[in-house]
C-alpha positions in Angstrom: 108.4 41.6 52.5 107.5 40.9 48.9 104.3 42.5 47.5 101.4 40.1 46.8 101.3 39.2 43.1 99.3 36.5 41.5 101.3 33.4 40.4 101.4 32.5 36.8 98.5 30.3 35.7 99.9 28.4 32.7 103.0 27.5 30.9 103.0 29.5 27.6 106.0 27.8 26.1 108.5 25.1 26.9 111.9 24.5 25.2 113.9 21.5 24.2 117.4 21.6 22.8 118.3 19.5 19.8 121.4 18.8 17.7 119.6 18.2 14.3 116.8 20.6 13.7 115.6 18.7 10.5 115.2 15.4 12.4 113.5 17.2 15.3 111.1 19.0 12.9 110.2 15.7 11.2 109.7 14.0 14.5 107.5 16.6 16.2 105.7 17.6 13.0 105.2 14.4 10.9 105.3 11.8 13.7 103.6 13.6 16.6 101.4 15.7 14.3 102.2 19.1 15.9 101.7 22.2 13.7 104.9 24.0 12.9 104.4 27.8 13.3 107.9 29.0 12.6 111.4 28.0 11.6 114.4 30.2 11.4 117.3 28.6 9.4 119.2 26.2 11.6 118.4 28.1 14.9 114.9 27.0 15.9 111.6 25.5 15.0 108.4 26.3 17.0 105.3 24.1 17.2 101.8 24.8 18.4 100.5 22.4 21.1 97.0 23.4 22.1 97.3 26.8 23.7 101.0 26.4 24.3 104.1 26.4 22.1 107.0 23.9 22.0 110.3 25.6 21.2 113.0 23.4 19.6 116.4 25.2 19.7 119.7 24.2 18.1 121.8 24.7 21.3 124.9 25.7 19.2 122.9 28.6 17.8 121.1 29.9 20.9 124.2 30.4 22.9 125.2 33.2 20.4 124.3 36.8 21.2 121.0 38.0 19.6 121.3 39.2 16.0 118.3 41.4 16.0 118.5 44.5 18.4 114.7 44.7 18.4 114.4 41.2 19.9 117.2 41.1 22.5 116.5 37.5 23.7 119.5 36.6 26.0 121.7 33.7 24.9 120.5 30.4 26.4 120.8 26.7 26.0 121.1 23.4 27.7 123.2 20.3 27.3 122.0 16.7 27.7 118.5 15.2 27.4 115.6 17.3 28.5 112.0 16.2 29.2 108.6 17.2 28.0 105.2 15.7 28.7 102.2 16.1 26.4 98.6 15.5 27.4 96.2 13.2 25.7 93.1 11.2 26.7 93.7 7.4 27.2 92.1 6.7 23.8 94.3 9.3 22.0 97.4 8.1 23.9 96.8 4.5 22.8 96.3 5.6 19.2 99.5 7.7 19.4 101.4 4.7 20.9 100.4 2.6 17.8 101.5 5.5 15.5 104.8 5.7 17.3 105.4 2.0 17.0 104.5 2.1 13.3 107.0 4.9 12.8 109.7 2.8 14.4 109.9 4.8 17.6 110.8 2.6 20.6 108.5 2.8 23.7 110.9 3.2 26.7 108.3 2.8 29.4 104.5 2.6 29.8 102.5 2.3 33.0 99.6 3.6 35.1 100.5 6.0 38.0 98.8 5.6 41.4 96.3 8.3 40.3 95.2 5.9 37.5 96.7 8.1 34.7 98.6 6.3 32.0 102.0 7.5 30.8 104.0 6.4 27.7 107.7 7.4 27.4 109.9 7.5 24.3 112.9 9.5 23.0 113.1 12.1 20.2 116.0 12.0 17.7 118.1 14.2 20.1 117.6 11.9 23.0 115.1 14.1 24.9 112.7 12.1 27.0 109.2 12.6 25.7 106.1 11.5 27.7 102.4 11.5 26.8 100.2 11.2 29.8 96.5 11.5 30.7 95.7 15.0 31.9 94.5 13.8 35.3 98.1 12.8 36.2 98.5 16.2 38.0 94.9 16.8 39.0 94.6 18.3 42.5 
């Protein structure tokens, strides 16, 4: 029998893997407007998103053993497109959709879920599926 332990209450960070960190940094920073909080060479760039952090990793670099013994992060990585979903109100989402179109980003899909929440899907330069949805999409 496992001891009772509270479940986690939030996602602190989420990761996507990219093949061109410069293009990814431009996309998430300039186009989506996220604040970059760190970049380490061609290994990773981290962006603030509200109380969470989006980690963008160069998959070729993160499979290597850690170079700093004080930060023994195990090697990791993924291949193929991932997915991330950002939250915005409908008004903000519609403004972002217009911004994406102006920047030449193709909208892959856009619809209202049975809950009434709107989602817009598009791709980042690495081919990851990016979604922006109204927060009540997952409301209990």
